[in-house]
Structure formats: C-alpha cells, structure tokens
C-alpha positions as CSV (number, residue, x, y, z in Angstrom):
1,X,17.6,3.1,2.1
2,X,21.1,1.9,3.1
3,X,22.4,5.5,2.7
4,X,19.6,6.9,4.9
5,X,20.3,4.3,7.6
6,X,24.0,5.2,7.5
7,X,23.2,8.9,7.8
8,X,20.9,8.4,10.7
9,X,23.6,6.3,12.4
10,X,26.1,9.0,11.7
11,X,23.8,11.6,13.2
12,X,23.4,9.4,16.4
13,X,27.2,8.8,16.6
14,X,27.9,12.6,16.1
15,X,25.4,13.3,18.9
16,X,27.3,10.9,21.2
17,X,30.6,12.5,20.4
18,X,29.1,16.0,21.0
19,X,27.8,14.9,24.4
20,X,31.1,13.4,25.4
21,X,33.0,16.5,24.3
22,X,30.7,18.6,26.5
23,X,31.9,16.5,29.5
24,X,28.3,15.5,30.5
25,X,27.4,12.0,31.3
26,X,24.0,10.9,30.0
27,X,21.7,8.2,31.2
28,X,19.5,6.1,29.1
29,X,16.5,8.5,29.5
30,X,18.4,11.4,28.2
31,X,19.7,9.4,25.3
32,X,16.2,8.5,24.3
33,X,15.3,12.2,24.3
34,X,18.2,13.1,22.0
35,X,18.4,10.2,19.6
36,X,16.0,9.7,16.7
37,X,13.0,7.8,18.0
38,X,12.1,4.3,16.9
39,X,9.2,3.9,14.5
40,X,7.2,2.0,17.1
41,X,6.1,3.3,20.5
42,X,8.7,1.8,22.8
43,X,11.3,4.3,24.0
44,X,14.7,3.2,22.7
45,X,18.2,4.4,22.2
46,X,18.2,2.8,18.8
47,X,18.0,5.3,15.9
48,X,14.7,5.4,14.0
49,X,14.4,3.3,10.9
50,X,12.2,3.6,7.9
51,X,11.1,0.0,8.1
52,X,7.3,-0.3,7.8
53,X,5.3,-0.9,11.0
54,X,4.5,-4.6,11.6
55,X,0.8,-3.9,11.4
56,X,0.0,-0.8,9.4
57,X,-3.6,-0.8,10.4
58,X,-2.9,-0.9,14.1
59,X,-0.9,2.2,14.6
60,X,-1.9,4.1,17.7
61,X,-0.4,7.1,19.5
62,X,2.2,6.2,22.2
63,X,1.0,6.4,25.8
64,X,1.4,9.9,27.1
65,X,2.2,11.3,23.6
66,X,2.3,15.0,23.2
67,X,3.1,16.7,19.9
68,X,4.8,19.9,19.0
69,X,4.2,21.3,15.5
70,X,5.3,24.3,13.5
71,X,2.9,26.3,11.3
72,X,3.0,29.5,9.3
73,X,1.2,32.6,10.6
74,X,-1.0,32.8,7.6
75,X,-2.4,29.3,8.0
76,X,-2.8,29.3,11.8
77,X,-6.6,29.5,11.6
78,X,-6.6,26.1,9.8
79,X,-4.2,24.5,12.2
80,X,-6.0,25.6,15.3
81,X,-9.1,23.9,14.0
82,X,-7.4,20.7,12.8
83,X,-5.5,20.4,16.0
84,X,-8.8,20.6,17.9
85,X,-10.2,17.8,15.8
86,X,-7.1,15.7,16.2
87,X,-7.0,16.1,20.0
88,X,-10.7,15.1,20.2
89,X,-10.2,12.0,18.1
90,X,-6.9,10.7,19.4
91,X,-6.6,12.2,22.9
92,X,-3.1,13.6,22.0
93,X,-2.3,17.1,23.1
94,X,-0.7,19.3,20.4
95,X,1.3,22.4,20.9
96,X,1.6,24.8,18.0
97,X,4.4,27.4,17.4
98,X,4.5,29.9,14.6
99,X,7.4,29.4,12.1
100,X,7.5,30.1,8.4
101,X,7.7,26.9,6.3
102,X,10.9,27.9,4.5
103,X,12.7,28.2,7.9
104,X,11.6,24.9,9.3
105,X,14.2,22.6,7.9
106,X,16.9,25.0,9.1
107,X,15.5,24.8,12.6
108,X,15.1,21.1,12.4
109,X,18.8,20.8,11.5
110,X,19.9,22.7,14.6
111,X,17.2,21.7,17.1
112,X,16.3,18.2,16.0
113,X,19.2,16.4,17.7
114,X,18.6,18.2,21.0
115,X,14.9,17.3,21.0
116,X,13.7,20.9,20.6
117,X,12.3,20.7,17.1
118,X,8.7,20.1,16.1
119,X,7.5,16.5,15.7
120,X,5.7,17.4,12.5
121,X,6.8,20.1,10.1
122,X,5.5,21.8,7.0
123,X,8.1,22.3,4.3
124,X,8.1,23.5,0.7
125,X,8.9,20.3,-1.3
126,X,12.1,21.8,-2.7
127,X,13.6,21.5,0.8
128,X,12.9,17.8,0.9
129,X,16.1,16.5,-0.7
130,X,18.3,18.4,1.7
131,X,16.4,17.2,4.8
132,X,16.1,13.6,3.6
133,X,19.8,13.2,2.8
134,X,20.7,14.6,6.2
135,X,18.7,11.9,7.9
136,X,16.2,14.4,9.5
137,X,13.0,12.8,8.3
138,X,11.1,9.6,8.8
139,X,9.6,8.0,5.7
140,X,5.9,8.0,5.2
141,X,5.7,4.3,5.5
142,X,2.5,3.5,7.4
143,X,0.3,5.6,5.2
144,X,2.3,5.3,2.0
145,X,-0.3,3.4,0.0
146,X,-3.2,5.6,1.2
147,X,-1.2,8.8,0.5
148,X,-0.2,7.7,-3.0
149,X,-3.7,6.6,-4.0
150,X,-5.5,9.7,-2.8
151,X,-3.3,12.5,-4.1
152,X,-2.2,13.8,-7.5
153,X,0.8,12.3,-9.1
154,X,2.8,15.5,-9.1
155,X,2.3,15.9,-5.4
156,X,3.5,12.4,-4.8
157,X,6.6,13.0,-6.9
158,X,7.2,16.2,-4.9
159,X,6.9,14.3,-1.7
160,X,9.4,11.6,-2.8
161,X,13.2,11.7,-2.7
162,X,15.5,9.1,-4.1
163,X,12.7,6.5,-4.3
164,X,11.4,7.0,-0.7
165,X,8.1,8.7,0.1
166,X,8.6,11.1,3.0
167,X,5.8,13.7,2.6
168,X,2.1,13.9,3.3
169,X,0.9,16.4,0.6
170,X,-1.5,19.1,1.9
171,X,-1.6,21.8,-0.8
172,X,-0.3,22.8,-4.2
173,X,0.9,26.2,-5.0
174,X,1.8,28.3,-8.0
175,X,1.5,32.0,-8.7
176,X,-1.1,33.7,-10.8
177,X,-2.4,37.2,-11.5
178,X,-4.8,38.8,-9.0
179,X,-6.6,41.7,-10.5
180,X,-9.2,44.3,-9.4
181,X,-12.2,44.1,-11.7
182,X,-13.4,47.6,-10.7
183,X,-10.1,49.0,-12.2
184,X,-9.4,46.4,-14.9
185,X,-12.5,44.5,-16.1
186,X,-10.5,42.0,-18.1
187,X,-7.0,40.7,-17.2
188,X,-4.1,41.6,-19.5
189,X,-2.9,38.9,-21.9
190,X,0.7,40.0,-22.1
191,X,3.1,42.3,-20.4
192,X,2.8,44.7,-23.3
193,X,-0.9,45.0,-22.2
194,X,0.3,45.6,-18.7
195,X,2.5,48.4,-19.8
196,X,-0.3,49.9,-21.9
197,X,-2.7,49.9,-18.9
198,X,0.0,51.3,-16.6
199,X,0.2,54.4,-18.9
200,X,-3.4,55.1,-18.2
201,X,-3.5,54.2,-14.5
202,X,-0.2,54.9,-12.8
203,X,0.1,57.9,-10.5
204,X,3.6,57.5,-9.0
205,X,3.3,60.6,-6.9
206,X,0.3,59.1,-5.1
207,X,1.7,55.6,-5.1
208,X,-0.7,54.1,-7.5
209,X,0.6,51.4,-9.8
210,X,-0.9,49.1,-12.4
211,X,1.1,46.0,-11.1
212,X,3.2,45.1,-8.1
213,X,5.0,42.0,-7.2
214,X,8.1,41.0,-5.2
215,X,10.7,42.0,-7.8
216,X,13.7,40.7,-5.7
217,X,12.4,37.2,-5.1
218,X,13.2,34.5,-7.6
219,X,10.0,32.6,-6.7
220,X,7.8,35.4,-8.1
221,X,10.1,36.1,-11.1
222,X,10.6,32.6,-12.5
223,X,8.3,33.5,-15.5
224,X,11.0,35.9,-16.6
225,X,13.6,33.1,-16.5
226,X,11.7,30.1,-17.8
227,X,9.1,31.3,-20.2
228,X,11.5,31.7,-23.1
229,X,13.6,28.6,-22.3
230,X,15.7,29.4,-19.1
231,X,15.8,26.9,-16.3
232,X,17.4,26.2,-12.9
233,X,18.8,22.7,-13.3
234,X,18.8,20.5,-16.4
235,X,17.3,17.0,-16.8
236,X,14.0,18.0,-15.1
237,X,15.7,19.7,-12.2
238,X,18.1,16.9,-11.3
239,X,21.4,17.8,-12.9
240,X,23.2,20.3,-10.7
241,X,26.0,20.8,-13.2
242,X,23.6,22.1,-15.9
243,X,22.2,25.5,-15.1
244,X,20.1,27.6,-17.6
245,X,19.9,30.8,-15.7
246,X,21.9,32.7,-18.3
247,X,21.0,31.0,-21.6
248,X,19.5,33.0,-24.4
249,X,15.9,32.3,-23.3
250,X,16.5,33.4,-19.7
251,X,18.2,36.6,-20.9
252,X,15.3,37.4,-23.3
253,X,12.9,37.1,-20.4
254,X,15.0,39.1,-17.9
255,X,15.2,42.0,-20.4
256,X,11.4,42.1,-20.2
257,X,11.7,42.0,-16.4
258,X,14.2,44.9,-16.4
259,X,12.0,47.0,-18.7
260,X,9.1,46.8,-16.2
261,X,10.9,49.1,-13.8
262,X,9.5,51.9,-15.9
263,X,6.0,51.2,-14.7
264,X,7.0,50.2,-11.2
265,X,9.8,52.6,-10.3
266,X,10.4,51.2,-6.7
267,X,13.5,49.6,-5.4
268,X,13.0,45.9,-5.0
269,X,13.9,46.1,-1.3
270,X,11.0,48.5,-0.7
271,X,8.4,45.9,-1.9
272,X,7.3,43.4,0.7
273,X,4.1,41.4,1.2
274,X,2.6,43.8,3.7
275,X,3.1,46.9,1.6
276,X,1.8,45.1,-1.5
277,X,-1.2,43.7,0.3
278,X,-2.2,47.0,1.7
279,X,-2.0,48.8,-1.7
280,X,-3.9,46.1,-3.5
281,X,-6.6,45.9,-0.9
282,X,-7.1,49.7,-1.0
283,X,-7.2,49.8,-4.9
284,X,-3.9,51.6,-5.3
285,X,-2.4,48.6,-7.0
286,X,-4.6,47.1,-9.7
287,X,-2.8,43.8,-10.2
288,X,-0.6,41.5,-8.1
289,X,1.4,38.4,-9.0
290,X,1.0,36.3,-5.9
291,X,0.1,32.9,-4.5
292,X,-3.1,31.3,-3.2
293,X,-2.2,32.1,0.4
294,X,-3.4,35.7,-0.2
295,X,-6.7,34.5,-1.6
296,X,-8.8,34.6,1.6
297,X,-7.7,38.1,2.5
298,X,-8.1,39.5,-1.0
299,X,-11.6,38.0,-1.3
300,X,-12.5,39.7,2.0
301,X,-11.1,43.0,0.8
302,X,-12.4,43.1,-2.8
303,X,-15.4,40.7,-2.8
304,X,-16.9,40.3,-6.2
305,X,-14.3,42.7,-7.7
306,X,-11.5,40.2,-7.3
307,X,-10.3,38.2,-10.3
308,X,-7.6,35.5,-10.7
309,X,-6.1,34.8,-14.1
310,X,-2.9,33.3,-15.6
311,X,0.3,35.4,-15.5
312,X,0.6,37.5,-18.8
313,X,2.8,36.2,-21.5
314,X,6.5,37.1,-21.5
315,X,8.0,38.1,-24.8
316,X,5.1,36.5,-26.5
317,X,5.6,33.2,-24.7
318,X,3.2,31.5,-22.3
319,X,4.3,32.4,-18.7
320,X,5.9,29.5,-16.9
321,X,5.5,29.7,-13.1
322,X,7.0,27.7,-10.3
323,X,4.8,25.1,-8.8
324,X,5.4,23.8,-5.4
325,X,3.8,21.5,-2.8
326,X,3.5,22.1,0.8
327,X,4.0,18.8,2.6
328,X,4.0,17.6,6.1
329,X,7.0,15.6,7.2
330,X,7.9,13.8,10.4
331,X,11.0,14.7,12.4
332,X,13.3,11.6,12.7
333,X,14.2,12.6,16.2
334,X,10.6,12.6,17.4
335,X,9.8,10.8,20.6
336,X,6.3,10.0,19.3
337,X,6.6,8.7,15.7
338,X,3.2,7.0,15.8
339,X,1.4,10.0,17.0
340,X,3.3,12.3,14.6
341,X,2.5,10.1,11.6
342,X,-1.1,10.0,12.6
343,X,-1.2,13.8,12.8
344,X,0.5,14.3,9.5
345,X,-2.0,11.9,7.8
346,X,-5.0,13.3,9.6
347,X,-4.1,16.9,8.8
348,X,-3.6,16.2,5.1
349,X,-6.6,14.0,4.2
350,X,-9.5,15.1,2.1
351,X,-11.5,16.8,4.8
352,X,-8.4,18.6,6.1
353,X,-7.5,19.9,2.6
354,X,-11.0,21.2,2.1
355,X,-10.8,22.9,5.5
356,X,-7.5,24.4,4.5
357,X,-9.1,25.7,1.2
358,X,-12.0,27.2,3.2
359,X,-9.7,29.0,5.6
360,X,-6.9,30.2,3.3
361,X,-8.0,29.4,-0.3
362,X,-5.4,26.7,-0.9
363,X,-5.3,24.3,-3.9
364,X,-5.9,20.7,-2.8
365,X,-3.8,17.8,-3.9
366,X,-6.3,15.2,-2.8
367,X,-8.1,13.8,-5.8
368,X,-11.6,13.6,-4.2
369,X,-11.2,17.1,-2.9
370,X,-10.3,18.5,-6.3
371,X,-13.6,17.0,-7.7
372,X,-15.7,18.4,-4.9
373,X,-18.2,21.3,-5.7
374,X,-16.3,23.4,-3.2
375,X,-13.3,23.4,-5.5
376,X,-14.8,23.0,-9.0
377,X,-17.2,25.9,-8.5
378,X,-14.6,28.2,-7.1
379,X,-13.5,30.7,-9.8
380,X,-10.4,31.7,-7.9
381,X,-9.0,28.3,-7.3
382,X,-9.9,27.3,-10.8
383,X,-7.8,30.4,-11.9
384,X,-4.8,29.0,-10.2
385,X,-5.5,25.6,-11.6
386,X,-5.3,27.1,-15.1
387,X,-1.9,28.6,-14.4
388,X,-0.7,25.4,-12.8
389,X,-1.0,23.7,-16.2
390,X,1.9,25.9,-17.3
391,X,4.0,25.6,-14.2
392,X,7.2,23.7,-13.4
393,X,7.8,21.9,-10.1
394,X,10.7,23.4,-8.2
395,X,13.7,21.1,-8.2
396,X,14.0,19.1,-4.9
397,X,17.7,18.2,-5.1
398,X,19.7,19.4,-2.1
399,X,21.6,21.9,-4.3
400,X,18.3,23.8,-4.7
401,X,19.0,25.4,-1.4
402,X,22.1,27.1,-2.9
403,X,20.1,28.8,-5.6
404,X,18.0,31.3,-3.7
405,X,20.5,33.7,-2.2
406,X,22.6,34.2,-5.4
407,X,19.6,34.7,-7.6
408,X,17.8,36.9,-5.1
409,X,21.0,39.0,-5.1
410,X,21.2,39.1,-8.9
411,X,17.6,40.3,-9.4
412,X,18.0,43.5,-7.4
413,X,21.2,44.2,-9.3
414,X,19.2,44.0,-12.6
415,X,16.2,45.9,-11.3
416,X,17.7,48.6,-9.1
417,X,21.1,49.1,-10.7
418,X,20.3,48.3,-14.3
419,X,23.0,45.6,-14.3
420,X,23.4,43.6,-17.5
421,X,21.1,40.5,-17.0
422,X,23.6,38.1,-18.5
423,X,26.5,39.4,-16.4
424,X,24.4,39.3,-13.2
425,X,23.1,35.8,-13.8
426,X,26.5,34.4,-14.8
427,X,27.8,35.7,-11.4
428,X,24.9,34.0,-9.7
429,X,25.7,30.7,-11.5
430,X,29.3,31.0,-10.3
431,X,28.2,31.5,-6.7
432,X,25.8,28.5,-6.9
433,X,28.5,26.3,-8.4
434,X,30.9,27.3,-5.6
435,X,28.3,26.5,-3.0
436,X,27.5,23.2,-4.7
437,X,31.1,22.3,-4.7
438,X,31.7,23.5,-1.2
439,X,34.2,26.1,-2.4
440,X,32.4,29.2,-1.0
441,X,33.4,30.5,2.4
C-alpha cells in the first residue's frame, strides 16, 4: 500500500514537472483534470488513494458525472446493452470507444495523466501487475467483499496484485478445440489423430485444412510449451529469474508443434483471425483452436454441427492451455471514481455476466451464474469448462509484458524457417532477460 501511494505521488509530481517544463501555468481546475482523482466525489488536487470509502453502502455517482470506457469490437453488443441499463439506473452518461483489451494498459499509460484515457478499462489479468505497480489503477475497495464472495477463487487471484484487489472479474477464458461435426463426428484425442485425419481431408490446392490456429501467437501455442513440463516463470509464475521455455519438456512439445507444418503448410504470418474464421465457417477448415469469443459467431455459422472439445494431447500428455481472466479496472486518474466503480461493479455482476455469455458465449466467473441453467445446459461453455480444468493462469507479474514479443518472434522462426526449437527459445529467453533487466535498447 505504501509503495502504491508513493508511485501515485511520483506520478503526480512527474506531471507537475512536465507541466512546468512546457512553460504553461495551470490553475486548480486544470490540475484537477490531470491529477488522479480522489476516491470520493469532491474535486481535488490530491492524488487518489486506495483507502476505503467512509460508507461503502452510500457510494453514489458524482454530480454531473460522465464516463468514458473502452471495449473490444467483438463484445460491443454486450457493452451497448449494459451501458443502456447503467444509464437508466444511475443517470450517468457513458461514452464507449473501441479498443482491444491488450492495448488498453498501454493507452492508459500515455493518456491517463492527461485525462484522455477511459475511466473504466477491460484488461487481460496478466497486464494487471504492470498497471498496478505504475500507480495507474484504483483498488476495488468499495465492492471488495461483494466481488470476492460472488466470484471464483481463481478470478479473484487473477484480479489481485501484491495483496490488493484491483479487478472486477467479468469472464474467464481459455482455448479449446472447435470442430465441425459434419466433417469430423468425433473430436481427435491426440495430435497424432489430427495428423491422421488431415491425410484424408486436406486439399492444400483448394485451401482445405484439417486444423488451423494462430501458429505465431504464444497464447494459442502454450500447449506445445507446457504440456510436457515447460513454463514461463517458475514458482507459479512469480519468479522472473526462472524461465522454462527451453527445458526438455518445452522442447519435446515444440517438436510436435514444428511437425504440424506438414499438415498446415502456411506461413504463420498468413494466418490471422479473419482468414481462419472465414475458412472454418465455410467448412474449409474442420478444426480451430480458439477461445470463447468466437463461440457466438461459430454457432450462428454451423448451428448443430458445431462442437467444442479439449485440445488434443501433445506427445501423449494432456494439453495444458493458458487461462486468463478479463477484468474491469478503474483508472486512477478518473475524475469520477464513484461512478467508475459503480459501473465496473454493475457491468460484472451475475446478470451482466449472463448477458455477456448470451451475447458472445463467454465463461462466467460469478458463482451463481455458473450454476444457472443457461450455463450448465450449454454444451459449448461446458466444453471450455472441461479444458479449463487443465489450464494454467497466465503470470501477472510485470515481467510478463516482456515475454510476448520474443516468444512471438521465436515461434515463426521454428514454424516458417525450421529453426531448432531449443536455439530459438534460448534466444527468446535472452531477450526476455535483457528486457527484465532493462538491458535491451
């Protein structure tokens, strides 16, 4: 807590220095716009704190509050509906702008101090540590007890950093195997089964493939790293100095990954979500490793022919996928912390999570929602839930942000250029280590 306060104060002091350096004189009103807002409603130049509100039950939106939020393109249908409900209940106008969740912390870093960032963001939980240590977020204090009681333990762990709850969980995610039952009545149990099916189904000249997934993206390829014993960071993702990306288990799985280019002879850079989605919907791709955000569209395209199953085994080992939580967080620079916290709580409660499931097929974290008929009787969501039992939460330490680019560069080397997996991953580890130590340019 002391560290966070210090970071917020440092942010405020840095802002003052920046303003002075620009030669502009600011009045109190401008300062209030640029400085992190206080937890309570009164406009103040004092940086926001994470101290609980005096009366947690009496939180009300600030007079004249207006909110600005960011939302992904794929989930805009949900947000438009939940915003409408929130505006009707609280009388607070909400403006929505499209921005992919993985990009939101970066925008908050640059736009937060100038008052241009969203009041409420949606971030993948692995971005939480970086944002929290930079003093960019307000703690989930007012609704902490309610949030903790109503959601799964893993979602609360994912929403917490260094002992402080910041997030408001809204959905769980992991990858699974979508398959077209009209082409493949039963899902494959192993990648050997996938290869066997590909030999009967593939028609490369006509762009028909048994399986397609984003081969250059670490998120979708974690089963090839983790299933035989590889890992990102040791000690449950908290030890930045222990990386298992090139241990014997990781290399065993990555050799399986590399062998699959024989049944999917496409450069990794030529596979993107739009191409893959179109081919799967048209029946030219029989299987797709993907997340629940594609569920609504795939159901519409394939109807009863859509199936969802766990990812096939890798080298005889149960496939281990990443699991992640999408969480709302509140910008520490918001002018309207009460309204922002109310929105984050409202848009992540049981009813909101069921609405999100209805709109995009998400997996709830709310315990009551998970027990509802809407979820329990859904064969697709239950398919993801089965895979989730064999998933690992993405690490949320700040160093996690240094992993993506090096590994996402190593995978295409292995896939496109037949690079030795161990050499490629050792290079990635060196790059990650340099970034962690601030040695990279």
